[in-house]
DOZABA-490713 format. One record per residue (C-alpha): residue in one letter; x, y, z. Coordinates in Angstrom, 2 decimals, padded with zeros to 5 digits. Each point is the difference from the previous one (the first is absolute). Example, Ala and Ser with C-alpha at 12.3 -4.5 7.8 and 13.67 -1.06 7.14 Angstrom:
2
<r 'A',<012.30,-004.50,007.80>> <r 'S',<001.37,003.44,-000.66>> 
***
This chain:
256
<r 'X',<025.22,-066.44,228.35>> <r 'X',<000.19,003.56,001.36>> <r 'X',<000.58,003.03,-002.20>> <r 'X',<003.43,000.50,001.59>> <r 'X',<001.02,-003.59,-000.73>> <r 'X',<-001.18,000.30,-003.61>> <r 'X',<001.98,003.22,-000.49>> <r 'X',<003.13,-001.59,001.46>> <r 'X',<-000.39,-003.01,-002.30>> <r 'X',<-000.41,002.26,-003.04>> <r 'X',<003.09,001.99,001.03>> <r 'X',<002.12,-003.14,000.34>> <r 'X',<-001.27,-001.37,-003.32>> <r 'X',<000.88,003.27,-001.72>> <r 'X',<003.49,-000.02,001.53>> <r 'X',<000.58,-003.54,-001.22>> <r 'X',<-001.09,000.88,-003.54>> <r 'X',<001.87,003.29,-000.49>> <r 'X',<002.93,-001.02,002.18>> <r 'X',<000.93,-003.17,-001.82>> <r 'X',<003.74,-000.10,-000.66>> <r 'X',<-000.52,000.43,-003.75>> <r 'X',<-003.00,002.35,000.09>> <r 'X',<000.21,003.43,-001.68>> <r 'X',<000.58,002.73,002.57>> <r 'X',<001.11,-002.57,002.55>> <r 'X',<002.98,002.11,001.25>> <r 'X',<-002.27,003.02,000.58>> <r 'X',<-002.53,-002.08,001.95>> <r 'X',<002.77,-001.57,002.10>> <r 'X',<001.46,003.38,000.92>> <r 'X',<-003.36,001.28,001.17>> <r 'X',<-000.70,-003.18,001.97>> <r 'X',<003.39,000.10,001.71>> <r 'X',<-000.37,003.67,000.86>> <r 'X',<-003.45,-000.63,001.47>> <r 'X',<001.01,-002.94,002.21>> <r 'X',<003.53,001.07,000.91>> <r 'X',<-001.46,002.87,002.04>> <r 'X',<-001.67,-002.63,002.22>> <r 'X',<003.04,-002.23,000.32>> <r 'X',<002.21,000.29,003.08>> <r 'X',<002.82,-002.19,001.28>> <r 'X',<-001.40,-002.79,002.14>> <r 'X',<-002.85,-002.46,-000.20>> <r 'X',<-001.17,000.80,-003.53>> <r 'X',<-001.30,-003.35,-001.22>> <r 'X',<-003.48,001.30,-000.88>> <r 'X',<001.30,003.13,-001.73>> <r 'X',<002.66,-001.91,-001.92>> <r 'X',<-002.58,-002.53,-001.16>> <r 'X',<-002.20,002.87,-001.16>> <r 'X',<002.81,001.15,-002.30>> <r 'X',<-000.39,-003.25,-001.93>> <r 'X',<-003.59,000.76,-000.96>> <r 'X',<001.93,001.44,-002.94>> <r 'X',<002.20,-002.61,-001.68>> <r 'X',<003.70,000.91,000.21>> <r 'X',<-000.57,003.12,002.11>> <r 'X',<003.77,000.55,000.46>> <r 'X',<000.68,-000.02,-003.75>> <r 'X',<002.25,-003.04,000.25>> <r 'X',<-000.32,-000.67,-003.72>> <r 'X',<001.70,003.34,-000.76>> <r 'X',<003.45,000.25,-001.56>> <r 'X',<001.30,001.55,003.24>> <r 'X',<-001.10,-002.88,002.23>> <r 'X',<001.04,-002.66,-002.49>> <r 'X',<003.47,001.56,-000.04>> <r 'X',<000.06,-000.22,003.81>> <r 'X',<-000.91,-003.69,-000.18>> <r 'X',<002.81,-000.71,-002.46>> <r 'X',<002.56,001.85,002.10>> <r 'X',<-001.16,-001.75,003.16>> <r 'X',<000.45,-003.37,-001.70>> <r 'X',<003.50,000.96,-001.14>> <r 'X',<000.85,000.99,003.56>> <r 'X',<-001.29,-003.29,001.43>> <r 'X',<001.87,-002.02,-002.60>> <r 'X',<003.23,001.77,000.95>> <r 'X',<-000.49,-000.24,003.76>> <r 'X',<-001.71,-003.39,000.29>> <r 'X',<000.39,-001.90,-003.28>> <r 'X',<-001.39,-003.35,001.22>> <r 'X',<-003.47,-000.07,001.55>> <r 'X',<-002.27,-002.85,000.93>> <r 'X',<-002.79,001.78,001.90>> <r 'X',<-000.97,003.67,-000.16>> <r 'X',<-002.67,001.83,001.99>> <r 'X',<-001.43,003.27,-001.35>> <r 'X',<-001.62,002.27,002.60>> <r 'X',<-002.60,002.30,-001.56>> <r 'X',<-000.33,-001.91,-003.27>> <r 'X',<-003.00,002.04,-001.16>> <r 'X',<-001.43,-001.32,-003.25>> <r 'X',<003.16,-001.91,-000.84>> <r 'X',<001.63,002.42,-002.45>> <r 'X',<003.43,-000.22,001.63>> <r 'X',<-000.63,-003.63,000.92>> <r 'X',<000.24,-000.90,-003.69>> <r 'X',<003.59,001.25,000.03>> <r 'X',<000.95,-001.45,003.38>> <r 'X',<-001.27,-003.44,-000.98>> <r 'X',<002.74,-000.14,-002.63>> <r 'X',<002.62,-000.02,002.77>> <r 'X',<-001.18,-002.80,002.28>> <r 'X',<-001.40,-003.50,000.06>> <r 'X',<-002.99,000.96,002.14>> <r 'X',<-001.62,003.39,000.48>> <r 'X',<-002.44,000.83,002.80>> <r 'X',<-001.72,003.39,000.09>> <r 'X',<-002.20,001.62,002.65>> <r 'X',<-002.08,003.16,000.01>> <r 'X',<-002.66,001.49,002.26>> <r 'X',<-002.37,000.54,-002.95>> <r 'X',<-002.23,-002.95,-000.98>> <r 'X',<-000.74,001.71,-003.34>> <r 'X',<003.70,000.29,-000.79>> <r 'X',<000.74,-003.59,001.00>> <r 'X',<-002.79,-001.33,-002.24>> <r 'X',<001.52,001.82,-002.98>> <r 'X',<003.52,-001.18,000.88>> <r 'X',<-001.20,-003.61,-000.05>> <r 'X',<-001.37,000.49,-003.50>> <r 'X',<003.10,001.84,-001.21>> <r 'X',<002.46,-002.59,001.31>> <r 'X',<-001.77,-003.30,000.79>> <r 'X',<003.24,-001.93,000.57>> <r 'X',<000.81,002.10,003.08>> <r 'X',<-001.75,-000.12,003.37>> <r 'X',<-001.83,003.12,001.15>> <r 'X',<-001.96,000.62,003.17>> <r 'X',<-001.69,002.73,002.01>> <r 'X',<002.18,000.84,002.96>> <r 'X',<002.64,002.34,001.33>> <r 'X',<003.56,-000.04,001.22>> <r 'X',<-000.82,-001.17,003.50>> <r 'X',<-002.76,-002.42,-001.01>> <r 'X',<000.81,-002.13,-003.04>> <r 'X',<-002.85,-002.18,-001.29>> <r 'X',<002.25,-003.07,-000.02>> <r 'X',<002.99,-001.48,001.82>> <r 'X',<003.53,001.04,-000.94>> <r 'X',<002.07,-002.49,-002.07>> <r 'X',<001.22,-003.18,001.65>> <r 'X',<003.47,001.53,000.41>> <r 'X',<-001.54,002.65,002.27>> <r 'X',<000.74,002.98,-002.24>> <r 'X',<-000.41,001.16,-003.56>> <r 'X',<003.19,000.37,-002.01>> <r 'X',<-001.01,003.60,-000.67>> <r 'X',<-002.78,002.27,001.27>> <r 'X',<-000.73,003.15,-001.99>> <r 'X',<-002.17,002.97,000.95>> <r 'X',<-000.07,002.47,-002.86>> <r 'X',<-001.76,003.33,000.52>> <r 'X',<-002.03,-001.13,003.02>> <r 'X',<001.83,000.75,003.26>> <r 'X',<-000.92,003.69,000.05>> <r 'X',<-003.68,-000.96,000.31>> <r 'X',<000.66,-001.78,003.31>> <r 'X',<-000.34,001.74,003.34>> <r 'X',<002.91,-001.89,001.64>> <r 'X',<002.75,-000.23,-002.60>> <r 'X',<002.59,-001.14,002.54>> <r 'X',<-002.11,-002.98,000.97>> <r 'X',<-000.61,-000.76,-003.69>> <r 'X',<003.76,-000.11,-000.63>> <r 'X',<000.38,-002.43,002.91>> <r 'X',<-002.79,-002.17,-001.41>> <r 'X',<001.71,-000.11,-003.39>> <r 'X',<003.18,-001.14,001.74>> <r 'X',<-001.77,-002.92,001.66>> <r 'X',<-001.50,-001.20,-003.29>> <r 'X',<002.93,000.18,-002.40>> <r 'X',<003.55,-001.23,-000.34>> <r 'X',<000.38,003.22,-001.98>> <r 'X',<-002.20,003.10,-000.16>> <r 'X',<-000.44,002.71,-002.62>> <r 'X',<-002.12,003.13,000.26>> <r 'X',<-000.49,002.86,-002.45>> <r 'X',<-001.68,003.35,000.52>> <r 'X',<-000.33,003.13,-002.09>> <r 'X',<002.14,003.01,000.87>> <r 'X',<-002.52,002.13,001.94>> <r 'X',<-000.68,-002.91,002.37>> <r 'X',<003.60,-000.05,001.23>> <r 'X',<-000.89,002.20,002.97>> <r 'X',<-002.37,-002.70,001.31>> <r 'X',<001.97,-003.11,-000.90>> <r 'X',<003.77,000.61,000.04>> <r 'X',<000.34,000.63,003.75>> <r 'X',<-001.31,-003.50,000.74>> <r 'X',<002.83,-001.60,-001.98>> <r 'X',<002.83,001.48,002.03>> <r 'X',<002.07,-002.52,001.90>> <r 'X',<-000.94,-003.09,-002.05>> <r 'X',<003.27,-001.99,-000.26>> <r 'X',<001.35,-000.37,-003.53>> <r 'X',<-002.79,002.00,-001.65>> <r 'X',<000.57,001.10,-003.59>> <r 'X',<-001.83,003.05,-001.34>> <r 'X',<-000.27,001.81,-003.28>> <r 'X',<-002.39,001.46,-002.54>> <r 'X',<-001.21,-000.31,-003.56>> <r 'X',<-002.00,002.39,-002.13>> <r 'X',<-002.04,000.47,-003.15>> <r 'X',<-001.19,003.20,-001.69>> <r 'X',<000.69,002.17,003.03>> <r 'X',<-001.54,-002.35,002.57>> <r 'X',<002.39,-001.51,002.54>> <r 'X',<-000.51,-003.03,002.22>> <r 'X',<002.17,-000.97,002.94>> <r 'X',<000.73,-003.59,000.91>> <r 'X',<001.41,-001.83,002.99>> <r 'X',<001.16,-003.62,000.18>> <r 'X',<001.11,-002.01,003.01>> <r 'X',<000.39,-003.57,001.20>> <r 'X',<-001.25,-000.44,003.58>> <r 'X',<002.22,-001.92,002.38>> <r 'X',<-001.98,-003.08,001.01>> <r 'X',<001.31,000.33,003.54>> <r 'X',<-002.26,003.07,000.33>> <r 'X',<-003.16,-001.77,-001.15>> <r 'X',<-002.89,000.09,002.44>> <r 'X',<-000.96,-002.92,002.21>> <r 'X',<-002.59,-001.26,-002.47>> <r 'X',<002.76,-000.79,-002.47>> <r 'X',<002.55,-001.38,002.49>> <r 'X',<000.46,-003.72,000.31>> <r 'X',<-000.54,-001.70,003.33>> <r 'X',<003.04,-000.71,002.15>> <r 'X',<-000.53,-003.72,-000.60>> <r 'X',<000.32,000.41,-003.77>> <r 'X',<002.69,002.60,-000.43>> <r 'X',<001.83,000.16,-003.31>> <r 'X',<002.69,002.48,-001.12>> <r 'X',<-001.52,003.17,-001.44>> <r 'X',<001.14,001.51,-003.29>> <r 'X',<001.10,003.54,000.81>> <r 'X',<001.24,000.81,-003.47>> <r 'X',<-001.75,002.16,-002.58>> <r 'X',<-000.59,-002.66,-002.67>> <r 'X',<000.78,000.73,-003.60>> <r 'X',<000.58,003.70,000.48>> <r 'X',<001.70,001.77,-002.89>> <r 'X',<000.54,003.58,-001.04>> <r 'X',<-002.74,002.43,-001.14>> <r 'X',<-000.20,000.48,-003.79>> <r 'X',<001.65,002.96,-001.68>> <r 'X',<-002.18,003.09,000.21>> <r 'X',<-000.98,-000.34,003.66>> <r 'X',<001.62,001.88,002.83>> <r 'X',<000.83,-001.52,003.38>> <r 'X',<-000.11,001.85,003.28>> <r 'X',<-002.94,002.29,-000.86>> 
***
């Protein structure tokens, strides 16, 4: 083993020890690690850099009070908008912190992430769900037998993608309903790609001065791409409704 490889192994081992979710000084270590790697992160093909983040367990501080509050509010929003769920796909599941909450809302949860490290931890955190290494345009498994998930969520991930418009289209081909969230400063990159989606609902929620925007829509099946269309010899009526859609919970604002 070369000296460089040994040093890298020691560095990763140290990160895992001092960066454990319950380790003393964990928040300080996480801030330094995020600051170091965020300078290298750019929108686009960031699989290697994003995986490097997870050399430190919970690099995004998902166990914090702030993020846990976001998870709870996201669940309340989903319950109001789409109260009955069979299948749910989570894009950018990370280590499964939010997956624990989402799994309470559906009969089957699938989660994908580009980071093998994160996916391994998600499988340990929530063994009853299915997690795999993949991305929005390349799932590691086939979609449900019905051709779509009841709901596809992408929370705090779209602003890392280089083609957000294409990502929104991909979400629409995978889900009967779609929900995205993104923190306030990312609105400049994300919001423009949501304009013109028929029937879209938008709003925000907040905690301790941090605001997150959300957008929810139900794609019209008539606009699905050819991969999801049935052959002309087996044509059945398509459901063009937005199934189970209710009103956002009190405390959110539509039209943001």
